[in-house]
Every structure is written in structure tokens, then in C-alpha cells.
PDB file with SEQRES, HELIX, SHEET and CRYST1 records, atoms N, CA, C and O in Angstrom:
SEQRES   1 A   62  UNK UNK UNK UNK UNK UNK UNK UNK UNK UNK UNK UNK UNK          
SEQRES   2 A   62  UNK UNK UNK UNK UNK UNK UNK UNK UNK UNK UNK UNK UNK          
SEQRES   3 A   62  UNK UNK UNK UNK UNK UNK UNK UNK UNK UNK UNK UNK UNK          
SEQRES   4 A   62  UNK UNK UNK UNK UNK UNK UNK UNK UNK UNK UNK UNK UNK          
SEQRES   5 A   62  UNK UNK UNK UNK UNK UNK UNK UNK UNK UNK                      
HELIX    1 AA1 UNK A    2  UNK A   61  1                                  60    
CRYST1    1.000    1.000    1.000  90.00  90.00  90.00 P 1           1          
ATOM      1  N   UNK A   1       5.307  44.479  70.391  1.00  0.00           N  
ATOM      2  CA  UNK A   1       5.384  44.531  68.888  1.00  0.00           C  
ATOM      3  C   UNK A   1       5.235  43.125  68.282  1.00  0.00           C  
ATOM      4  O   UNK A   1       4.688  43.018  67.184  1.00  0.00           O  
ATOM      5  N   UNK A   2       5.673  42.086  68.906  1.00  0.00           N  
ATOM      6  CA  UNK A   2       5.398  40.686  68.215  1.00  0.00           C  
ATOM      7  C   UNK A   2       3.992  40.430  68.212  1.00  0.00           C  
ATOM      8  O   UNK A   2       3.488  39.839  67.258  1.00  0.00           O  
ATOM      9  N   UNK A   3       3.228  40.862  69.296  1.00  0.00           N  
ATOM     10  CA  UNK A   3       1.733  40.613  69.245  1.00  0.00           C  
ATOM     11  C   UNK A   3       1.070  41.191  67.958  1.00  0.00           C  
ATOM     12  O   UNK A   3       0.231  40.577  67.298  1.00  0.00           O  
ATOM     13  N   UNK A   4       1.489  42.309  67.705  1.00  0.00           N  
ATOM     14  CA  UNK A   4       0.780  43.105  66.631  1.00  0.00           C  
ATOM     15  C   UNK A   4       1.090  42.367  65.326  1.00  0.00           C  
ATOM     16  O   UNK A   4       0.170  42.261  64.515  1.00  0.00           O  
ATOM     17  N   UNK A   5       2.348  41.820  65.022  1.00  0.00           N  
ATOM     18  CA  UNK A   5       2.651  41.110  63.862  1.00  0.00           C  
ATOM     19  C   UNK A   5       1.758  39.818  63.841  1.00  0.00           C  
ATOM     20  O   UNK A   5       1.216  39.443  62.801  1.00  0.00           O  
ATOM     21  N   UNK A   6       1.639  39.213  64.931  1.00  0.00           N  
ATOM     22  CA  UNK A   6       0.923  37.975  65.099  1.00  0.00           C  
ATOM     23  C   UNK A   6      -0.647  38.253  64.689  1.00  0.00           C  
ATOM     24  O   UNK A   6      -1.231  37.505  63.905  1.00  0.00           O  
ATOM     25  N   UNK A   7      -1.270  39.385  65.283  1.00  0.00           N  
ATOM     26  CA  UNK A   7      -2.560  39.696  64.958  1.00  0.00           C  
ATOM     27  C   UNK A   7      -2.662  40.075  63.533  1.00  0.00           C  
ATOM     28  O   UNK A   7      -3.665  39.633  62.972  1.00  0.00           O  
ATOM     29  N   UNK A   8      -1.864  40.784  62.821  1.00  0.00           N  
ATOM     30  CA  UNK A   8      -1.866  41.075  61.573  1.00  0.00           C  
ATOM     31  C   UNK A   8      -1.842  39.712  60.568  1.00  0.00           C  
ATOM     32  O   UNK A   8      -2.592  39.513  59.612  1.00  0.00           O  
ATOM     33  N   UNK A   9      -0.946  38.980  60.979  1.00  0.00           N  
ATOM     34  CA  UNK A   9      -0.866  37.731  60.220  1.00  0.00           C  
ATOM     35  C   UNK A   9      -2.027  36.861  60.303  1.00  0.00           C  
ATOM     36  O   UNK A   9      -2.446  36.312  59.284  1.00  0.00           O  
ATOM     37  N   UNK A  10      -2.589  36.689  61.451  1.00  0.00           N  
ATOM     38  CA  UNK A  10      -3.981  36.148  61.625  1.00  0.00           C  
ATOM     39  C   UNK A  10      -5.095  36.776  60.835  1.00  0.00           C  
ATOM     40  O   UNK A  10      -5.943  36.138  60.211  1.00  0.00           O  
ATOM     41  N   UNK A  11      -5.021  37.981  60.911  1.00  0.00           N  
ATOM     42  CA  UNK A  11      -6.093  38.802  60.171  1.00  0.00           C  
ATOM     43  C   UNK A  11      -5.954  38.621  58.680  1.00  0.00           C  
ATOM     44  O   UNK A  11      -6.954  38.474  57.977  1.00  0.00           O  
ATOM     45  N   UNK A  12      -4.704  38.628  58.172  1.00  0.00           N  
ATOM     46  CA  UNK A  12      -4.444  38.305  56.738  1.00  0.00           C  
ATOM     47  C   UNK A  12      -4.820  36.910  56.387  1.00  0.00           C  
ATOM     48  O   UNK A  12      -5.393  36.663  55.325  1.00  0.00           O  
ATOM     49  N   UNK A  13      -4.522  36.027  57.222  1.00  0.00           N  
ATOM     50  CA  UNK A  13      -4.914  34.622  56.865  1.00  0.00           C  
ATOM     51  C   UNK A  13      -6.436  34.403  56.807  1.00  0.00           C  
ATOM     52  O   UNK A  13      -6.961  33.675  55.964  1.00  0.00           O  
ATOM     53  N   UNK A  14      -7.160  35.124  57.819  1.00  0.00           N  
ATOM     54  CA  UNK A  14      -8.613  35.061  57.771  1.00  0.00           C  
ATOM     55  C   UNK A  14      -9.084  35.792  56.486  1.00  0.00           C  
ATOM     56  O   UNK A  14     -10.091  35.375  55.913  1.00  0.00           O  
ATOM     57  N   UNK A  15      -8.461  36.776  56.047  1.00  0.00           N  
ATOM     58  CA  UNK A  15      -9.051  37.456  54.842  1.00  0.00           C  
ATOM     59  C   UNK A  15      -8.771  36.482  53.561  1.00  0.00           C  
ATOM     60  O   UNK A  15      -9.533  36.567  52.598  1.00  0.00           O  
ATOM     61  N   UNK A  16      -7.816  35.670  53.543  1.00  0.00           N  
ATOM     62  CA  UNK A  16      -7.432  34.818  52.470  1.00  0.00           C  
ATOM     63  C   UNK A  16      -8.486  33.815  52.504  1.00  0.00           C  
ATOM     64  O   UNK A  16      -9.017  33.471  51.448  1.00  0.00           O  
ATOM     65  N   UNK A  17      -8.840  33.313  53.620  1.00  0.00           N  
ATOM     66  CA  UNK A  17      -9.912  32.203  53.725  1.00  0.00           C  
ATOM     67  C   UNK A  17     -11.193  32.733  53.203  1.00  0.00           C  
ATOM     68  O   UNK A  17     -11.841  32.086  52.380  1.00  0.00           O  
ATOM     69  N   UNK A  18     -11.614  33.975  53.682  1.00  0.00           N  
ATOM     70  CA  UNK A  18     -12.879  34.524  53.205  1.00  0.00           C  
ATOM     71  C   UNK A  18     -12.842  34.800  51.669  1.00  0.00           C  
ATOM     72  O   UNK A  18     -13.851  34.603  50.992  1.00  0.00           O  
ATOM     73  N   UNK A  19     -11.709  35.245  51.132  1.00  0.00           N  
ATOM     74  CA  UNK A  19     -11.624  35.444  49.799  1.00  0.00           C  
ATOM     75  C   UNK A  19     -11.694  34.161  48.928  1.00  0.00           C  
ATOM     76  O   UNK A  19     -12.195  34.166  47.804  1.00  0.00           O  
ATOM     77  N   UNK A  20     -11.174  33.095  49.501  1.00  0.00           N  
ATOM     78  CA  UNK A  20     -11.256  31.788  48.738  1.00  0.00           C  
ATOM     79  C   UNK A  20     -12.634  31.367  48.671  1.00  0.00           C  
ATOM     80  O   UNK A  20     -13.103  30.876  47.644  1.00  0.00           O  
ATOM     81  N   UNK A  21     -13.361  31.556  49.825  1.00  0.00           N  
ATOM     82  CA  UNK A  21     -14.788  31.115  49.844  1.00  0.00           C  
ATOM     83  C   UNK A  21     -15.618  32.083  48.927  1.00  0.00           C  
ATOM     84  O   UNK A  21     -16.563  31.587  48.313  1.00  0.00           O  
ATOM     85  N   UNK A  22     -15.360  33.364  48.787  1.00  0.00           N  
ATOM     86  CA  UNK A  22     -15.952  34.265  47.915  1.00  0.00           C  
ATOM     87  C   UNK A  22     -15.830  33.820  46.517  1.00  0.00           C  
ATOM     88  O   UNK A  22     -16.780  33.926  45.742  1.00  0.00           O  
ATOM     89  N   UNK A  23     -14.647  33.305  46.154  1.00  0.00           N  
ATOM     90  CA  UNK A  23     -14.398  32.923  44.710  1.00  0.00           C  
ATOM     91  C   UNK A  23     -15.272  31.679  44.444  1.00  0.00           C  
ATOM     92  O   UNK A  23     -15.974  31.606  43.435  1.00  0.00           O  
ATOM     93  N   UNK A  24     -15.210  30.650  45.425  1.00  0.00           N  
ATOM     94  CA  UNK A  24     -15.942  29.430  45.212  1.00  0.00           C  
ATOM     95  C   UNK A  24     -17.489  29.775  45.077  1.00  0.00           C  
ATOM     96  O   UNK A  24     -18.166  29.120  44.284  1.00  0.00           O  
ATOM     97  N   UNK A  25     -18.019  30.711  45.777  1.00  0.00           N  
ATOM     98  CA  UNK A  25     -19.438  31.095  45.755  1.00  0.00           C  
ATOM     99  C   UNK A  25     -19.613  31.704  44.337  1.00  0.00           C  
ATOM    100  O   UNK A  25     -20.542  31.360  43.608  1.00  0.00           O  
ATOM    101  N   UNK A  26     -18.661  32.644  43.969  1.00  0.00           N  
ATOM    102  CA  UNK A  26     -18.949  33.371  42.592  1.00  0.00           C  
ATOM    103  C   UNK A  26     -18.969  32.232  41.501  1.00  0.00           C  
ATOM    104  O   UNK A  26     -19.870  32.217  40.662  1.00  0.00           O  
ATOM    105  N   UNK A  27     -17.967  31.274  41.514  1.00  0.00           N  
ATOM    106  CA  UNK A  27     -17.988  30.256  40.515  1.00  0.00           C  
ATOM    107  C   UNK A  27     -19.277  29.458  40.599  1.00  0.00           C  
ATOM    108  O   UNK A  27     -19.877  29.185  39.559  1.00  0.00           O  
ATOM    109  N   UNK A  28     -19.721  29.080  41.752  1.00  0.00           N  
ATOM    110  CA  UNK A  28     -21.028  28.205  41.774  1.00  0.00           C  
ATOM    111  C   UNK A  28     -22.142  28.946  41.270  1.00  0.00           C  
ATOM    112  O   UNK A  28     -22.944  28.375  40.531  1.00  0.00           O  
ATOM    113  N   UNK A  29     -22.306  30.263  41.610  1.00  0.00           N  
ATOM    114  CA  UNK A  29     -23.381  31.217  41.092  1.00  0.00           C  
ATOM    115  C   UNK A  29     -23.348  31.205  39.530  1.00  0.00           C  
ATOM    116  O   UNK A  29     -24.367  31.024  38.865  1.00  0.00           O  
ATOM    117  N   UNK A  30     -22.202  31.395  39.026  1.00  0.00           N  
ATOM    118  CA  UNK A  30     -22.089  31.321  37.479  1.00  0.00           C  
ATOM    119  C   UNK A  30     -22.471  30.054  36.917  1.00  0.00           C  
ATOM    120  O   UNK A  30     -23.052  30.010  35.833  1.00  0.00           O  
ATOM    121  N   UNK A  31     -22.189  29.020  37.573  1.00  0.00           N  
ATOM    122  CA  UNK A  31     -22.612  27.696  37.079  1.00  0.00           C  
ATOM    123  C   UNK A  31     -24.092  27.462  37.191  1.00  0.00           C  
ATOM    124  O   UNK A  31     -24.749  26.921  36.302  1.00  0.00           O  
ATOM    125  N   UNK A  32     -24.570  27.887  38.301  1.00  0.00           N  
ATOM    126  CA  UNK A  32     -26.076  27.854  38.411  1.00  0.00           C  
ATOM    127  C   UNK A  32     -26.926  28.691  37.524  1.00  0.00           C  
ATOM    128  O   UNK A  32     -28.056  28.385  37.142  1.00  0.00           O  
ATOM    129  N   UNK A  33     -26.186  29.924  37.196  1.00  0.00           N  
ATOM    130  CA  UNK A  33     -26.924  30.724  36.113  1.00  0.00           C  
ATOM    131  C   UNK A  33     -26.886  30.010  34.761  1.00  0.00           C  
ATOM    132  O   UNK A  33     -27.861  30.098  34.015  1.00  0.00           O  
ATOM    133  N   UNK A  34     -25.832  29.324  34.420  1.00  0.00           N  
ATOM    134  CA  UNK A  34     -25.718  28.555  33.154  1.00  0.00           C  
ATOM    135  C   UNK A  34     -26.745  27.382  33.054  1.00  0.00           C  
ATOM    136  O   UNK A  34     -27.321  27.076  32.010  1.00  0.00           O  
ATOM    137  N   UNK A  35     -26.917  26.731  34.316  1.00  0.00           N  
ATOM    138  CA  UNK A  35     -27.945  25.617  34.320  1.00  0.00           C  
ATOM    139  C   UNK A  35     -29.336  26.220  34.181  1.00  0.00           C  
ATOM    140  O   UNK A  35     -30.215  25.634  33.549  1.00  0.00           O  
ATOM    141  N   UNK A  36     -29.533  27.418  34.789  1.00  0.00           N  
ATOM    142  CA  UNK A  36     -30.874  27.944  34.576  1.00  0.00           C  
ATOM    143  C   UNK A  36     -31.208  28.349  33.251  1.00  0.00           C  
ATOM    144  O   UNK A  36     -32.359  28.215  32.836  1.00  0.00           O  
ATOM    145  N   UNK A  37     -30.254  28.858  32.519  1.00  0.00           N  
ATOM    146  CA  UNK A  37     -30.343  29.197  31.086  1.00  0.00           C  
ATOM    147  C   UNK A  37     -30.715  28.032  30.298  1.00  0.00           C  
ATOM    148  O   UNK A  37     -31.657  28.048  29.506  1.00  0.00           O  
ATOM    149  N   UNK A  38     -29.920  26.947  30.531  1.00  0.00           N  
ATOM    150  CA  UNK A  38     -30.177  25.748  29.808  1.00  0.00           C  
ATOM    151  C   UNK A  38     -31.563  25.083  30.020  1.00  0.00           C  
ATOM    152  O   UNK A  38     -32.148  24.530  29.089  1.00  0.00           O  
ATOM    153  N   UNK A  39     -32.035  25.150  31.194  1.00  0.00           N  
ATOM    154  CA  UNK A  39     -33.335  24.753  31.683  1.00  0.00           C  
ATOM    155  C   UNK A  39     -34.351  25.490  30.972  1.00  0.00           C  
ATOM    156  O   UNK A  39     -35.290  24.929  30.409  1.00  0.00           O  
ATOM    157  N   UNK A  40     -34.173  26.763  30.990  1.00  0.00           N  
ATOM    158  CA  UNK A  40     -35.192  27.745  30.442  1.00  0.00           C  
ATOM    159  C   UNK A  40     -35.287  27.519  28.803  1.00  0.00           C  
ATOM    160  O   UNK A  40     -36.345  27.630  28.183  1.00  0.00           O  
ATOM    161  N   UNK A  41     -34.167  27.224  28.273  1.00  0.00           N  
ATOM    162  CA  UNK A  41     -34.122  26.958  26.849  1.00  0.00           C  
ATOM    163  C   UNK A  41     -34.836  25.717  26.536  1.00  0.00           C  
ATOM    164  O   UNK A  41     -35.522  25.627  25.518  1.00  0.00           O  
ATOM    165  N   UNK A  42     -34.689  24.671  27.449  1.00  0.00           N  
ATOM    166  CA  UNK A  42     -35.203  23.424  27.200  1.00  0.00           C  
ATOM    167  C   UNK A  42     -36.769  23.416  27.456  1.00  0.00           C  
ATOM    168  O   UNK A  42     -37.475  22.578  26.894  1.00  0.00           O  
ATOM    169  N   UNK A  43     -37.240  24.261  28.220  1.00  0.00           N  
ATOM    170  CA  UNK A  43     -38.705  24.306  28.639  1.00  0.00           C  
ATOM    171  C   UNK A  43     -39.523  25.331  27.741  1.00  0.00           C  
ATOM    172  O   UNK A  43     -40.753  25.350  27.789  1.00  0.00           O  
ATOM    173  N   UNK A  44     -38.823  26.149  26.950  1.00  0.00           N  
ATOM    174  CA  UNK A  44     -39.476  27.118  26.187  1.00  0.00           C  
ATOM    175  C   UNK A  44     -40.450  26.616  25.141  1.00  0.00           C  
ATOM    176  O   UNK A  44     -41.564  27.092  24.927  1.00  0.00           O  
ATOM    177  N   UNK A  45     -39.811  25.456  24.434  1.00  0.00           N  
ATOM    178  CA  UNK A  45     -40.820  24.966  23.407  1.00  0.00           C  
ATOM    179  C   UNK A  45     -42.136  24.278  24.144  1.00  0.00           C  
ATOM    180  O   UNK A  45     -43.244  24.260  23.607  1.00  0.00           O  
ATOM    181  N   UNK A  46     -41.881  23.761  25.345  1.00  0.00           N  
ATOM    182  CA  UNK A  46     -42.999  23.086  25.974  1.00  0.00           C  
ATOM    183  C   UNK A  46     -43.933  24.197  26.484  1.00  0.00           C  
ATOM    184  O   UNK A  46     -45.154  24.044  26.447  1.00  0.00           O  
ATOM    185  N   UNK A  47     -43.388  25.255  26.935  1.00  0.00           N  
ATOM    186  CA  UNK A  47     -44.274  26.373  27.441  1.00  0.00           C  
ATOM    187  C   UNK A  47     -45.029  27.025  26.178  1.00  0.00           C  
ATOM    188  O   UNK A  47     -46.207  27.365  26.287  1.00  0.00           O  
ATOM    189  N   UNK A  48     -44.348  27.182  25.029  1.00  0.00           N  
ATOM    190  CA  UNK A  48     -45.069  27.581  23.871  1.00  0.00           C  
ATOM    191  C   UNK A  48     -46.276  26.604  23.440  1.00  0.00           C  
ATOM    192  O   UNK A  48     -47.362  27.059  23.081  1.00  0.00           O  
ATOM    193  N   UNK A  49     -46.041  25.431  23.494  1.00  0.00           N  
ATOM    194  CA  UNK A  49     -47.086  24.390  23.157  1.00  0.00           C  
ATOM    195  C   UNK A  49     -48.134  24.418  24.136  1.00  0.00           C  
ATOM    196  O   UNK A  49     -49.292  24.347  23.725  1.00  0.00           O  
ATOM    197  N   UNK A  50     -47.890  24.518  25.491  1.00  0.00           N  
ATOM    198  CA  UNK A  50     -48.889  24.671  26.391  1.00  0.00           C  
ATOM    199  C   UNK A  50     -49.751  25.922  26.268  1.00  0.00           C  
ATOM    200  O   UNK A  50     -50.968  25.838  26.437  1.00  0.00           O  
ATOM    201  N   UNK A  51     -49.161  27.079  25.980  1.00  0.00           N  
ATOM    202  CA  UNK A  51     -49.727  28.357  25.733  1.00  0.00           C  
ATOM    203  C   UNK A  51     -50.789  28.227  24.526  1.00  0.00           C  
ATOM    204  O   UNK A  51     -51.911  28.732  24.550  1.00  0.00           O  
ATOM    205  N   UNK A  52     -50.256  27.472  23.475  1.00  0.00           N  
ATOM    206  CA  UNK A  52     -51.075  27.347  22.171  1.00  0.00           C  
ATOM    207  C   UNK A  52     -52.222  26.403  22.574  1.00  0.00           C  
ATOM    208  O   UNK A  52     -53.294  26.704  22.051  1.00  0.00           O  
ATOM    209  N   UNK A  53     -52.243  25.306  23.400  1.00  0.00           N  
ATOM    210  CA  UNK A  53     -53.111  24.533  23.778  1.00  0.00           C  
ATOM    211  C   UNK A  53     -54.167  25.229  24.596  1.00  0.00           C  
ATOM    212  O   UNK A  53     -55.367  24.969  24.512  1.00  0.00           O  
ATOM    213  N   UNK A  54     -53.670  26.076  25.345  1.00  0.00           N  
ATOM    214  CA  UNK A  54     -54.570  26.710  26.405  1.00  0.00           C  
ATOM    215  C   UNK A  54     -55.450  27.755  25.449  1.00  0.00           C  
ATOM    216  O   UNK A  54     -56.652  27.886  25.680  1.00  0.00           O  
ATOM    217  N   UNK A  55     -54.881  28.415  24.483  1.00  0.00           N  
ATOM    218  CA  UNK A  55     -55.698  29.243  23.595  1.00  0.00           C  
ATOM    219  C   UNK A  55     -56.748  28.570  22.884  1.00  0.00           C  
ATOM    220  O   UNK A  55     -57.856  29.083  22.727  1.00  0.00           O  
ATOM    221  N   UNK A  56     -56.385  27.269  22.386  1.00  0.00           N  
ATOM    222  CA  UNK A  56     -57.353  26.523  21.611  1.00  0.00           C  
ATOM    223  C   UNK A  56     -58.457  26.172  22.505  1.00  0.00           C  
ATOM    224  O   UNK A  56     -59.617  26.319  22.122  1.00  0.00           O  
ATOM    225  N   UNK A  57     -58.175  25.709  23.692  1.00  0.00           N  
ATOM    226  CA  UNK A  57     -59.336  25.268  24.721  1.00  0.00           C  
ATOM    227  C   UNK A  57     -60.118  26.576  24.990  1.00  0.00           C  
ATOM    228  O   UNK A  57     -61.346  26.495  25.023  1.00  0.00           O  
ATOM    229  N   UNK A  58     -59.542  27.735  25.178  1.00  0.00           N  
ATOM    230  CA  UNK A  58     -60.274  28.879  25.416  1.00  0.00           C  
ATOM    231  C   UNK A  58     -61.202  29.323  24.284  1.00  0.00           C  
ATOM    232  O   UNK A  58     -62.331  29.766  24.498  1.00  0.00           O  
ATOM    233  N   UNK A  59     -60.671  29.183  23.077  1.00  0.00           N  
ATOM    234  CA  UNK A  59     -61.555  29.370  21.887  1.00  0.00           C  
ATOM    235  C   UNK A  59     -62.715  28.410  21.776  1.00  0.00           C  
ATOM    236  O   UNK A  59     -63.818  28.801  21.395  1.00  0.00           O  
ATOM    237  N   UNK A  60     -62.460  27.085  22.125  1.00  0.00           N  
ATOM    238  CA  UNK A  60     -63.467  26.002  22.087  1.00  0.00           C  
ATOM    239  C   UNK A  60     -64.513  26.380  23.107  1.00  0.00           C  
ATOM    240  O   UNK A  60     -65.690  26.147  22.829  1.00  0.00           O  
ATOM    241  N   UNK A  61     -64.198  26.946  24.272  1.00  0.00           N  
ATOM    242  CA  UNK A  61     -65.193  27.279  25.228  1.00  0.00           C  
ATOM    243  C   UNK A  61     -66.232  28.404  24.857  1.00  0.00           C  
ATOM    244  O   UNK A  61     -67.349  28.517  25.361  1.00  0.00           O  
ATOM    245  N   UNK A  62     -65.702  29.186  23.932  1.00  0.00           N  
ATOM    246  CA  UNK A  62     -66.494  30.344  23.467  1.00  0.00           C  
ATOM    247  C   UNK A  62     -67.581  30.026  22.662  1.00  0.00           C  
ATOM    248  O   UNK A  62     -68.306  30.919  22.223  1.00  0.00           O  
TER     249      UNK A  62                                                      
END                                                                             
């Protein structure tokens, strides 16, 4: 019977470690998502200007 309690304790400790890692990953993914949104917002005006310049060049070629 003491072995069963030991194994259950070790299993529980392992689950706690896995849960802590999962929380860290979740927080990191949320932070990365925020960074991607900021980068996208910063690049959007440049993307729009590039698209406008490409249209002008295309019209000039015609």
C-alpha cells in the first residue's frame, strides 16, 4: 500500500510540472500574438503604400 501512495504522489507531482509548463506556453503564445498584431499594424501603412506604387507602375507600363 505505501508503494501505491508513492506512485500517486509522483504522478501528481508530474502533472503539476506539466500544468506549470502548459501555463507558461499559453502565456508566451498570447504574448507572441500581441507582438504579431503590433507588427501587422505597423506594416499595414507600408504595405498600402507599396500596393499603391505597384498600381502606378502597372498603369505606367500600359
